[in-house]
N, C-alpha and C positions, 0 to 999 in steps of 0.2 A: 542343277548341278551345285555342288558345294563350293563355298567361297573360303573353304576352312584353312586349317593349320595357325590358328591363332591361340595364344596362350591363356588369355582372360577367358574366365568362363561366365562372368557376370555381366549382363547387358542391362542397362538403365532404360527407362522407357523413351527417354529422348534419344538415347543411341539406336534403340531397336526401330523408332519412327523414322529417323534420318535414313537406315538401311532401307526401310520401306520405301519410302520416296525414289530411292536410288533404283530399286528393282522395279517400280512401277506397279507394284501389287495391290490389291485391294486394301483400303484401310483397316479391315478387319482382320487381315492375315496374320501379322505379326503380332498384332495387339493382345490376342488370346494366348500368345507364348510369353507373355509378361504380365500376369496376373489375372487373366479373363477366366472364361469358363472351359472346363474341358469340354472336348469335342469328340464325336465318335462319327465317322464319316464313312460311308461305303460308296461304290459306284461300280460301272463297267467300262472296260477299255475298248477301244475299237476292234481288239482281236477277240473279243467275247470273254475275255477273262475277267473276273470280279477282282476288286481290291478293297481292302479296309484300313482305315487310318484312324488312329487313336491319339489325341494331344492333350496333355494334362493341362490343368489350369495354369500352373507356373512352369512352363515349358523352358528348358535349359538351352533351346538352339539347336540341339542334336537330334537327328532323326536317325531311328535304326531300321534298316530296311530287311526284314525277314524273309528268307526262302525255305519253304516248306519242304519236307522229306517227299519220298517217292509214294506216289498214289496208283496202285494198278488200275488198268483200264476199267472202266465201268464203276469204280468207287465215287463216293460223293466227292466232290471238289470245291469245298467252300475256300474263300480267301482266309488267309492268316497273317497275322502280324507278331505272333509269338508262338513259342512252342506249346504252351500251357496257359490256363487262366491266372494261377499263382505266380508265375513268372511274368506275366503281363502287368499284373497289379504292381509287383515288385518294381519294375523298371518305370512304369508309370509315376510311382511314388517318389522315384528319384530325379523326375523331372524329363526324361525321354519322352519323344514322340515315337511311335511305332507305324510302320506301314509295310504293306505286302500284299501279295496277289495270289490268286488261286492258280495262276498259269492257265493259258487257255485250254489246254488239254491235260490229261491225265497220262501215266505211262512215262516213257524215257523222252521228255518233253523239252530237252534243253534247246531244240530250235526255237520254241515258244517262250520258255522260262526266261531267258535273258532278256529279250526285248520286252517282255511283259513287265518285268522288274524295273526295267530302266523307265517305261513309261508310267510306272506307278510312282516314281520319283517325280516326274513330270506333273501328275495328278496332284501329288503333294504340294508342289510349288504353286499351282495354281489356286488350289483350294484353301491351303493353310499360309503358304509363304516360304519363301527360299530359306532353308536350313544353314545355318553357320557351319554346321559338321554333319557329314553323311557317313555313316558306319553301316555297312552291310554284313549281315550274319545269315547263317542257316544251318539246319541239322540234317544229317545223313545225305540224301542226294541234294537236299537243299546246301549243303556244304561245299559240295562240288559246284552247285550254280554259283553260290556266293565266290569261290575262288575264281571261277571263269569271269565272273564280273570284275574281280580285282585286277585279273592278269590283262583283260582286254579292254576295259573300260575304266582305266584307273582315273580318268579325268572327271568322272562322276562321283567317286568316293574319296574317302580321306583315309579309310582303314577297314579290315575286314576280320571277321570272327567265323571259323569253320568248326562247328561242334559235330563231332563223330562223323565227319565228310568222308566222302569217297575221294580223297585228295590224291589217290592214285591215278585218277583219271578214268575216261569211259573205256578205253581200248583195255588197259589193264585189268579193269573190273570184269568185264566179259570174258578175257582171256583166263583170268583165276576162277571164275564161276565154272569155267569148262572143265578146268583139271580135276576137281574130285569127282564129278559124274563120269568123266572119262575113265578114271580108275576104277570106279565102282562096275562100269560096264565091263570093262577089260577083265577084271578079276573074279566078278561074281556071276557074269551073265555074257561071257564072250561070244556065244554063238546066237544071241537074242535078236540081232538086226535092229534092236531099238536105235531110233535116231536121236542125236544129241544137238543137232543145228538143222537148220532149213526148213522150219516148219512153215507150211503153207497157211495155217490157219490155227486157232485156239484149240480146235478138237483135235488136231493131230499133236500138238504139244501136250496137251491134257493125257492123251492115250499114252504117250511116252513117258510122262511122268508117272502115271500110275502103274505103268510095267515096271519100270526101275525102282519105284517105290515098295512093290510088292518083294521084288528080288532081295533089297535091303532088308525088308521086314522079317524074311525068312533067314537070312544070312545073322541077323542080331541073335537068333537061338543058338548059335555055337560059336565055339572058341574061335575057330578059323575065320568063320565069317566075321566076327567082332573085330579081330585084328586087322582084317581087310579094310572094314568101316574106318578103323582109327588110322590105316595109312591114308585113305581119301580126306579124313578130317585134317592130318596133318598138313597135306597140300594146301588147304586152304586156311591153316593156322588157327582153326578152331580152338578156344581155349576150354580148358575142362571145366572152369567155373565160369558159366555163361548166363546164368538165370539168377537173378538177384534175390528170387523168393525161396532159392534153395541154399543149403549150406555149402562151404566150400568142399570139394573133393578132399579125401584125406591125401597129403602129400605123398608121393612115392607108390600110389595105389594106381596102376594103369587101368585097371579094370573099372574102378569107379569113375576114373576120367572118361573112359569111352561110354560109360551109361549116360554122362552128361553131354557127351558130343553126339551121341545117336539121335535124339531129337532135333538137334540143329541140322543134322545132315537130311532128315527127312522134310524139314522146313524148306532148306535150300533146292531140294527136289521138287517140292510143291508148289514154289513160287518163282524165285529168281532163274533157277537153272533151266526152265522149261517154258512156263506161261510168260513170264516177264521178258524171257529171251526173244519170244515169238513177237511180242509186241514191238520190241525194238529192231529186230529183222524187219518186220514190215515198214518200219520207218526207213530203215538203212538201205532197204532193196537187196537184202542178202545176209550171208553171214559175215559177222564182224570178228569172228575169233579163230585162232590158230592154235595149233600145239606141233606143227611140225618143226623139227630142230631143239625141241624141248628135252632137257636131260631129267627125268623124274628122280633119278638117284641123287643128283647134285640138290634138286629142290627138296626132298626129303631130309638130305644132310643138314641142311641149313633151317629146316623147321624147327620151332620152339618143341615139338611134340616127338622128336625123333626118338629120343629115349623111350618113351611111353610105347611108341610103335615096336621097337625092337624087343622090349620086353613082353608084349602081348604076343608077337610072332614066336618067340621062345617058348611061352607057355603053352602055345597051341601046336607045338611040334611043326611049325610051317616053315618054309625057306623064305626069308625076306629076299635075299638075292634071287631066288627063282621067280618071285612075282615082280621084282623090278626087272628082270630080263623080260617077263611077258609084256610089261607096260612099254619097254624100249623096242619091242618087235611088232606091237600092236599098230594096226593102220592107223594113220594120223589124219588129222582134219585140218584142211585148208580153208582160208579165208577169201573172201570176194573183195577185189581190190576197191570197188566202189563203196562198200559197206564200211570198210574200215576207214575210208576218207570221210564218210558221214559221221562217223562216230568221234574222228579226229576233229571235226567241226563242232560236234555236238555230243558230248564235251570231253576234251581231252586237254591234259594240262602240261605246262612247259615248265613250271617253276619260276617264272620271269614275273617277280613283283615289282611293282613301283610305288607302293605304299604299304604301310605296316599290315602284317596279317599275324593273328595269334590263333592257333589250333588247339583245341582241347579233345580229350578222347578217353574213354574208360578203358581199362586194362583188360577188362573181362568181355569184350564186345565180339559177338558171334558172327554177326551180319557184315561189318566191315571192320576186320582184324586191326587191331593196334597197329601192326606191322605197315599199314598204309602210311602211316606219318613218317616212317623211314624212307619210303618212295618219294614223299614230297620234300623232305629235307635234302635228299640227295639232289633233286631236280633244282632246288632254290640253291645249293651250292655250285651247281654246274653252271647256272645262270649269273651268279653274283649276287643273288638276291637274300643271301642268308641271314644278313643284318636286319633284315626287314622282317624276318620270321621267327617267333617264339612258338614254342609247343609246351604243353602242359597235360599232365595225366591225372586221372581221379581213379582211385581204388574202388571200383565197383564192377559187378557183373551186369551184362545186358547191352543192348543197343541204344545209346542216347540216355541213358538212365543217370542224367544228372540233376541234382538238386537245384532249386530255384536260387539258393544262396550261391551255389558253385558258378551257376550262368551270370549272376550279377556280379560276381568278382571278376570273372573273364570280362566282361563288358567294360568294367572299371579300369582294369589293367589296359585294354585296347585304347580306350578313351584317354587315358594318362599319357601314352605312347604318342598319339596323335597331337595333344595339345602342348605336350613339352618338348617333343622332338627326340626323347629317348626313352628307352624302356626302363621303368622303374623295377622295383624288386618284385619278380614274378616266381620267386621260390614257392615251394609248396607252403611252406610256414606262413608267408606273407599273403597268398591266395587264400588259405584257409581261414587266416584272420579277417580277411575281407569278407569272405563268404559268411561267417559267423555274425559280423557286424551287419551285414545286408539283411540275412535272415536267422537270427538265432534259433529258430524252430527247425531248420533243416540241416542235414548232414553237410559236413565240410572234409572232404577226403582226399584232398590232392596229395600226391606223394612223388619222391624222387623215383624217376623210371626212366630208362633207355629201352624203346623196342627193338627188337632183333629186326634184321633185313628184311623187306619185303621180297616174296618169293620170285616175282616175274614182273619186274617194273617194265613200263614202256614209256619213251620220251619221244615226241615228234621232232623229226629235225627241222621243222618249220613252225612258227607259232600261229595257229588259227587265228584270224581276226588282226594280224599285224600287216596285212597286204602281202603276205608270202603264202597264201592257202595253198595247199598241195600235198600230194602223196609223197612221204619221206624217202621211199625207195629203199634199196637195199643197203644205202650207205649208212642207215639208222642202227649204229653198232655202237651205242654208248655203255651197254652193259655186256657181260659175257654172254656168248651164244646160249649156253644154257640157261640163262636167266629169263631172256627174252624170247628165244626160240627164232624161227624165220619168218619174217612177214611175207605175205603173198605177193608173188611176183605179175599176176595177170588177175582177172575178173572172172573165173570159172564160176557157172552158177550152180555148180554140183553143192549138195549139202555134206553130210558126213562121207567120208571114204570109209567103206565098209569092206 
């Protein structure tokens, strides 16, 4: 556990050894942090998760606990304590110790990830020594794990940094993964019978994925099909510039934007919407998503891509209102009560922070759209935690495409907040200056930015982990009905309503 929130950053050897005696740790534990040798430690937790620890020769007393991103079932699962080698070297050079685990399993592993990360901190204390300050950070799914740690285990942390994180939480994530594929099936293959939820195994999920992918591929060949694909992309707020290796689409060119969105839609179908969903359903014991009560016309009007969709429908000679009426009349999908409750526990966020958190996001993120930050900002406002939250944005396409300097600047800004008790200058200008100082060779692209609203947020009425775990019930109406839709009443084991 951290003993932090002290302003001083420099410990003398005498001070460190005095603290060492107080903790009862081995004599070598903190000595390495005050001028000893750098250390690279590995091990295995009782859960079976591997962990890795790196300590620089001149440790500054702060450990950064890194939570890695989503790894599909069957993927290699090594322990990680940084997002990449360059960032690891940069942070070690700045005196930070690093730690992180593999989590015991791949897939939607929130049930394992949170305790494994806490146990990694225990391993750090045993093998290295008790850190003065503990900062949690993580990218993508790891940003969700990090924020769950911050909300539910604030006694173990002094601050947190979510990097391109799923800070809209697990329930909202799976709901909004359902929305675009529901639109594609309804508008492009209404009589196909392709299931969207309730998969018994990976074969069923892959077959459904392949069927819808083929339909979308054929639709891409015509103007009407492309307009409908753009509508589905708009429900997920997929940006037009989403690949850092490609130039930005021309402003005001809706067809160019749709061409850039099409590969993202196919990637969504190939992974998260079917295969990844099946893995999560197998954990949750059923379907955790619903779209009963959702007004897709409202969602589209609030999308950043609304004008693009209108333009493409006009070019195609297609009635947008007619397709929206078709979506309104289409059979809807209900969720299983127990499955939603499981995802609430593993992992859905409340916005209730007790220590400072900084979130950073690229503006062109296709997988976890930047609007998720609006959902968490609203959640923090609801719980009175907004003073502890800062958000910053980087002008780049792609998911988690930050430079080492940009990441180091974010760590420094959070570190400053923890040790001084107030946020320093977190303006784009200041963050870019900090990034260039940390790594002159890498880009510095922070910019002023306010994301649009998130299309379908979900906030639990009770906070998992605070002693009041439970299903929020129908009283959970913190957002307009069209935004959240209607949560399930009971626990039907049905899959899609066809």
